[in-house]
C-alpha positions in Angstrom: 4.0 -13.9 -79.4 0.3 -14.9 -79.0 -1.2 -17.5 -81.3 -4.1 -16.5 -83.6 -6.6 -18.4 -81.3 -5.4 -16.7 -78.2 -6.8 -13.4 -77.1 -4.3 -10.7 -76.5 -3.2 -10.4 -72.9 -3.8 -7.1 -71.2 -0.6 -5.8 -69.8 -1.0 -3.8 -66.6 1.9 -1.4 -66.1 3.5 -1.3 -62.6 4.4 2.1 -61.4 7.9 2.3 -60.3 8.7 3.2 -56.7 9.7 6.8 -56.4 13.2 7.0 -55.1 12.3 9.7 -52.7 9.6 7.7 -50.9 10.6 6.4 -47.5 9.2 3.0 -46.3 9.5 4.1 -42.7 6.8 6.7 -43.3 4.2 3.9 -43.5 5.3 2.5 -40.1 2.9 2.8 -37.2 4.4 3.5 -33.8 3.4 1.2 -31.1 4.1 3.8 -28.4 2.0 6.9 -27.8 3.7 10.1 -26.9 2.3 11.1 -23.5 1.4 14.7 -23.1 2.0 16.3 -19.7 -1.1 16.8 -17.7 -1.6 20.3 -16.2 -4.4 19.9 -13.6 -6.3 22.9 -12.6 -6.8 23.8 -9.0 -10.4 23.5 -7.7 -12.1 24.0 -4.3 -15.0 22.0 -3.1 -16.2 19.2 -0.9 -14.0 16.4 -2.4 -11.0 18.7 -2.7 -11.2 19.5 1.0 -11.5 15.9 1.9 -8.4 15.0 -0.2 -6.3 17.6 1.6 -7.7 16.4 4.9 -6.4 12.9 4.1 -3.0 14.4 2.9 -2.6 16.1 6.3 -3.8 13.0 8.3 -1.6 10.5 6.5 1.5 12.6 6.5 1.1 13.6 10.1 1.1 10.0 11.0 3.9 9.0 8.6 6.3 11.8 9.5 5.4 12.1 13.2 5.1 8.5 14.4 8.9 7.6 14.3 9.7 10.5 16.7 7.4 9.3 19.5 8.9 7.1 22.2 7.4 4.2 24.3 9.3 3.9 27.5 13.0 3.9 26.5 12.6 3.0 22.8 11.0 4.2 19.6 7.2 3.7 19.6 7.1 2.0 16.2 10.3 0.3 15.0 10.8 -2.7 12.7 14.3 -3.7 13.9 15.3 -6.2 11.2 18.8 -6.5 12.4 17.7 -7.6 15.9 14.7 -9.5 14.4 12.2 -7.6 16.6 9.2 -5.4 15.7 8.1 -2.9 18.2 4.5 -1.6 17.8 3.4 0.5 20.8 3.5 -2.0 23.7 3.9 -5.1 21.5 7.2 -6.8 20.9 6.9 -9.2 18.0 9.4 -11.8 16.8 9.8 -13.6 13.5 7.7 -16.4 15.1 4.8 -13.9 15.2 4.8 -13.8 11.4 1.2 -15.0 11.5 0.1 -11.5 12.6 1.6 -10.0 9.4 -0.2 -12.6 7.4 -3.5 -11.7 9.1 -2.9 -8.0 8.6 -2.3 -8.5 4.8 -5.4 -10.6 4.5 -7.5 -8.0 6.4 -6.0 -5.2 4.1 -6.9 -7.2 1.0 -10.5 -7.8 2.1 -10.9 -4.2 3.2 -9.8 -3.2 -0.3 -12.3 -5.6 -1.9 -15.1 -4.3 0.4 -14.4 -0.6 -0.2 -14.0 -1.1 -3.9 -17.3 -3.0 -4.1 -19.1 -0.3 -2.2 -17.5 2.9 -3.5 -14.9 2.2 -6.2 -11.4 3.5 -6.0 -11.6 5.7 -2.9 -8.2 4.4 -1.7 -6.6 5.6 -4.9 -8.3 9.0 -4.9 -7.7 9.9 -1.2 -5.2 7.7 0.6 -2.8 6.1 -1.8 0.8 7.3 -1.2 1.2 8.0 -5.0 -1.9 10.2 -4.9 -0.9 11.9 -1.7 2.7 12.8 -2.8 1.6 13.8 -6.2 -0.9 16.2 -4.7 1.9 17.7 -2.5 4.2 18.0 -5.4 1.6 19.6 -7.6 0.7 22.1 -4.8 4.3 23.1 -4.7 4.3 23.5 -8.5 1.2 25.6 -8.4 2.6 27.9 -5.7 6.0 28.4 -7.5 5.0 28.4 -11.2 1.4 29.7 -10.9 -2.0 28.3 -12.0 -2.7 26.0 -14.9 -2.5 28.7 -17.6 0.7 30.2 -16.1 2.4 26.8 -16.1 1.4 26.2 -19.7 2.8 29.5 -20.8 6.0 29.0 -18.8 6.7 25.5 -20.3 6.0 26.7 -23.8 8.3 29.8 -23.5 12.0 29.9 -23.9 14.5 29.8 -21.1 14.5 33.1 -19.3 15.7 34.2 -15.9 12.2 33.9 -14.5 11.8 30.4 -15.8 15.2 29.2 -14.6 14.7 30.4 -11.0 11.1 29.1 -10.8 12.1 25.7 -12.2 15.1 25.6 -9.9 13.1 26.5 -6.8 10.5 23.9 -7.6 13.2 21.2 -8.0 14.9 22.2 -4.7 11.6 21.9 -2.8 10.8 18.6 -4.5 14.2 17.2 -3.6 14.0 18.4 0.0 10.6 16.7 0.5 11.8 13.5 -1.2 14.9 13.3 0.9 12.9 13.8 4.1 10.5 11.2 3.0 13.3 8.7 2.4 14.8 9.6 5.8 11.5 9.1 7.6 10.8 5.8 5.8 14.2 4.3 6.8 13.6 5.7 10.3 10.9 3.0 10.7 13.7 0.3 10.4 16.6 2.1 12.1 16.1 4.2 15.2 15.4 7.6 13.6 17.6 9.6 16.1 20.5 7.3 15.6 19.9 7.4 11.8 20.0 11.2 11.8 23.3 11.3 13.8 24.8 8.7 11.3 23.7 10.7 8.2 25.2 14.0 9.6 28.5 12.2 10.1 28.2 10.4 6.7 28.2 7.0 8.4 26.2 3.9 7.6 26.6 3.2 3.9 23.4 1.0 3.7 21.3 3.6 5.5 22.5 6.3 3.1 21.7 4.1 0.2 18.1 3.4 1.2 17.4 7.0 2.2 18.6 8.0 -1.3 16.7 5.1 -3.0 13.3 5.9 -1.4 13.9 9.6 -1.8 14.6 9.1 -5.5 11.5 6.9 -5.8 9.3 9.6 -4.3 10.9 12.3 -6.5 10.4 10.3 -9.7 7.0 8.9 -9.0 5.3 12.1 -7.6 7.3 14.7 -9.6 7.5 13.2 -13.1 5.6 9.9 -13.6 2.5 11.0 -11.6 -0.6 9.7 -13.4 1.5 7.3 -15.5 2.0 5.2 -12.3 -1.8 5.0 -11.8 -2.5 4.3 -15.4 0.2 1.8 -16.4 2.2 0.7 -13.4 -0.4 0.1 -10.7 -2.0 -3.4 -11.0 -5.1 -2.3 -9.1 -6.2 -0.2 -12.1 -6.2 -3.4 -14.1 -8.2 -5.8 -11.9 -10.6 -3.3 -10.3 -13.2 -4.3 -12.9 -13.4 -7.7 -11.2 -14.6 -6.0 -8.0 -17.0 -3.5 -9.6 -20.6 -4.1 -10.4 -23.5 -1.9 -11.5 -24.3 -1.0 -7.9 -20.8 0.3 -7.1 -20.6 4.0 -6.4 -18.4 5.6 -9.0 -17.9 9.1 -10.5 -20.7 9.2 -13.1 -21.8 11.6 -15.7 -25.6 11.9 -16.3 -25.7 11.7 -20.1 -29.5 11.9 -20.2 -29.4 15.2 -18.5 -26.2 16.6 -19.9 -26.6 15.8 -23.6 -26.6 17.4 -26.1 -23.7 19.5 -24.7 -22.7 22.9 -26.0 -22.0 26.5 -25.0 -25.0 28.9 -24.4 -26.0 32.2 -22.8 -27.6 32.0 -19.4 -30.5 34.2 -20.6 -31.4 31.9 -23.5 -33.8 28.9 -23.1 -31.2 26.2 -23.9 -33.8 23.4 -23.7 -35.7 25.0 -26.6 -32.5 24.7 -28.6 -32.2 21.0 -27.7 -29.2 21.4 -25.5 -28.6 19.6 -22.2 -27.2 20.9 -18.9 -23.5 20.4 -20.0 -22.1 23.6 -21.4 -19.0 21.8 -22.7 -16.6 24.0 -20.6 -14.2 21.0 -20.2 -13.5 22.1 -16.6 -14.0 18.5 -15.5 -11.2 17.5 -17.8 -8.9 20.4 -16.7 -9.1 19.5 -13.0 -8.6 15.7 -13.5 -5.2 14.6 -12.2 -5.0 11.8 -14.8 -6.3 13.9 -17.7 -9.5 11.9 -18.7 -12.9 13.1 -19.7 -15.4 11.6 -17.3 -18.2 12.3 -19.8 -16.9 9.3 -21.9 -18.1 6.9 -19.2 -16.4 4.6 -16.8 -12.7 4.4 -17.5 -10.0 2.3 -15.7 -7.8 5.4 -15.4 -10.3 7.2 -13.1 -9.0 7.2 -9.5 -12.3 8.3 -8.0 -11.0 11.6 -6.5 -14.2 13.5 -7.2 -12.5 16.7 -8.3 -14.6 16.7 -11.5 -17.7 16.6 -9.3 -16.5 19.8 -7.5 -15.7 21.5 -10.8 -19.0 20.6 -12.4 -21.0 21.7 -9.3 -19.2 25.0 -9.4 -20.3 25.5 -13.1 -23.8 24.4 -12.3 -24.0 26.9 -9.5 -22.9 29.7 -11.8 -25.4 28.7 -14.5 -28.2 28.3 -11.8 -28.7 24.6 -12.8 -29.2 21.8 -10.3 -26.1 20.1 -9.0 -25.2 16.5 -9.8 -24.6 16.5 -13.5 -21.3 14.7 -12.5 -21.7 12.9 -9.2 -20.9 9.8 -7.2 -23.6 7.4 -8.2 -24.0 3.9 -9.6 -24.7 2.8 -13.1 -28.1 1.4 -12.2 -29.0 4.6 -10.4 -28.1 6.8 -13.4 -29.9 4.6 -15.9 -33.0 4.0 -13.8 -33.2 7.4 -12.0 -32.9 6.0 -8.5 -33.2 8.2 -5.4 -30.5 8.3 -2.7 -32.5 5.9 -0.4 -32.7 3.4 -3.2 -28.9 3.6 -3.8 -28.3 3.1 -0.1 -30.5 0.0 0.0 -28.5 -1.5 -2.8 -25.3 -0.9 -0.9 -26.2 -3.7 1.5 -26.3 -6.4 -1.2 -25.1 -10.0 -0.6 -21.6 -9.4 -2.0 -21.0 -6.5 0.4 -22.5 -8.4 3.3 -20.2 -11.4 2.7 -17.1 -9.2 2.5 -18.2 -7.4 5.7 -18.9 -10.6 7.7 -15.5 -12.2 6.8 -13.7 -8.9 7.5 -15.3 -8.5 10.9 -14.6 -12.1 11.8 -11.0 -11.8 10.9 -10.6 -8.5 12.8 -12.2 -9.9 15.9 -10.0 -13.1 15.7 -6.8 -11.1 15.3 -7.7 -8.7 18.1 -8.5 -11.6 20.4 -5.3 -13.3 19.5 -3.2 -10.2 20.3 -5.0 -9.7 23.6 -4.5 -13.3 24.7 -1.0 -13.5 23.3 1.6 -15.0 25.6 4.6 -12.6 25.9 7.0 -15.5 25.8 8.5 -17.4 22.9 10.6 -20.5 23.1 12.5 -22.4 20.4 14.0 -25.9 21.2 16.9 -27.1 19.2 18.6 -30.4 19.7 22.4 -30.4 20.2 23.6 -32.3 17.1 27.1 -32.8 18.4 25.8 -35.2 21.1 22.5 -36.8 20.3 22.6 -39.2 23.3 25.2 -40.3 25.8 25.6 -42.3 29.1 26.9 -40.2 32.0 28.0 -40.9 35.5 25.4 -42.3 37.8 23.9 -44.6 35.3 21.9 -41.9 33.5 21.1 -41.5 29.9 21.4 -37.8 28.8 20.2 -35.8 25.8 21.4 -32.1 25.4 19.2 -29.3 24.0 19.5 -25.6 23.3 16.6 -23.4 24.2 16.1 -19.9 23.0 14.0 -18.0 25.5 12.5 -14.7 24.0 11.1 -12.2 26.5 8.3 -10.3 24.6 7.7 -7.8 27.5 9.0 -4.4 28.4 10.6 -5.5 31.7 13.2 -8.1 32.7 11.8 -11.6 33.5 12.9 -14.7 35.3 11.9 -18.1 33.9 11.9 -21.6 35.3 12.5 -24.6 33.1 11.0 -28.1 33.8 10.3 -31.2 31.7 7.5 -33.8 31.6 6.4 -36.7 29.6 9.1 -39.2 30.6 9.3 -41.2 33.9 12.1 -40.1 36.1 13.2 -37.2 33.8 15.5 -34.6 35.4 16.4 -31.2 34.1 20.0 -30.0 34.6 20.3 -26.3 34.0 20.1 -23.1 35.9 17.2 -23.1 38.3 16.1 -19.6 37.3 17.0 -18.0 33.9 16.9 -14.2 33.7 16.2 -12.5 30.4 16.3 -8.7 29.9 13.4 -6.7 28.5 12.6 -7.4 24.9 15.7 -9.6 24.6 16.4 -13.3 23.9 18.8 -15.7 25.4 20.2 -19.1 24.5 20.7 -21.7 27.2 21.9 -25.3 27.2 19.6 -27.8 28.9 20.4 -31.4 29.7 17.7 -34.0 30.3 18.6 -37.2 32.1 16.6 -40.4 32.6 17.6 -43.7 34.3 19.5 -45.9 31.9 17.3 -48.8 30.7 14.0 -47.1 31.7 12.9 -46.7 28.1 13.2 -48.9 25.0 15.4 -47.7 22.2 13.9 -45.1 19.8 12.4 -41.6 19.9 10.2 -40.6 22.8 8.2 -37.4 23.1 9.1 -35.0 25.8 7.7 -31.6 26.9 9.6 -28.5 28.0 7.6 -26.4 30.5 8.9 -22.8 30.7 7.0 -20.4 33.0 7.7 -16.9 34.1 8.5 -16.5 37.8 5.9 -14.1 39.4 3.9 -13.8 36.1 1.3 -15.8 34.2 3.4 -16.5 31.0 3.7 -20.2 30.5 4.8 -22.0 27.4 5.0 -25.8 26.6 7.3 -26.8 23.7 7.5 -30.4 22.4 10.7 -32.2 21.5 12.0 -35.8 21.5 14.3 -37.8 23.7 16.5 -40.3 21.8 17.4 -43.7 23.3 20.1 -45.5 21.4 20.1 -49.2 20.7 
């Protein structure tokens, strides 16, 4: 009870929680349901270039393993034998430096092309893009155009839907299986691989064919743009290589806004409308389902299909082309001409990338041209480090691996230098077959007492008989106390 001096307290009633309310209704999902993208087919300059790159890349990928160079596959990465055959080159694990150089050149090329023209690799040459384009073409031929696919997916299961979906899946699986077979054919001779698969032999070969086939089927048939948007790291760090002078797919908002439908016979400018008729065709043809009119987005792969779609609409409306075009942010905002855009292409950043890339390419090419087709590894015999033999000689035993990196059998002669009175006891001439390696035991002897105890440098000289190949490998000669 309140005292006489106290003011009465105001009681605020609390509404009871209705028993039918569900707390989970107020939860916010952290995951967005992804809607399937139904790209519309379009023809035009960039669409033709995309298909040209599809034909070029797949002609090389599917055809290269079937060509032969002499008596072997032209391109073969024989991991089991630890030899890589690339045209006339035979590379060993010791040539790993060339793979490193190739990766560095590829990375710099990506930096250069991205700085100049954005994600051209993604839009035209990336395997994910290429196979997605092939799978969508099959889907278009079997199920129909965009509107027909939408109707088919929204309808119930009928006989027509079952056979169309089944035929599409069969074709997808066939291409995926052949892709996996071809990929493994770069690591196992493809003709031998085919014979093994027909006889259901080679468990690991079958596993990898199915693995890469399944990866192709899943990525190109179902994940599609999700790989580019969420799985590919390039989409995330591309902004570090972009600047306002990078050529990207751009929408000219000054010219296009305010957007809206109109009649061709009406003066749309008098109504305050821009050139964009808001037909959304640029969105319908986009393989990742974005609206380029919203500005630069990391999902954009730079394929240019929206440019073809918009130019088609501009032609029908008798408007100038280029409402959506490849341009730079500076060019769009400042109204630059093509010559001004080209001048900004050769900016310091691009010139630095180009200089480094050219230097690396020249260095790698020169290294390949001057490469000695002979590799030698020297390994000391650990079972007998040093011993005294008949004749008052001190002997060390070594094992030499001679690797013939040519396409013909070679004979090699072994000698040693660097120690007074050193003698080599091994076969005078060592023969190694084409693209093969051979281990040989080599004994070095010196007069006992000619050197103090300790480790002394010695050189092995290996030269090809009747050829210019010559290799010097360093080792040590041990003299015990």
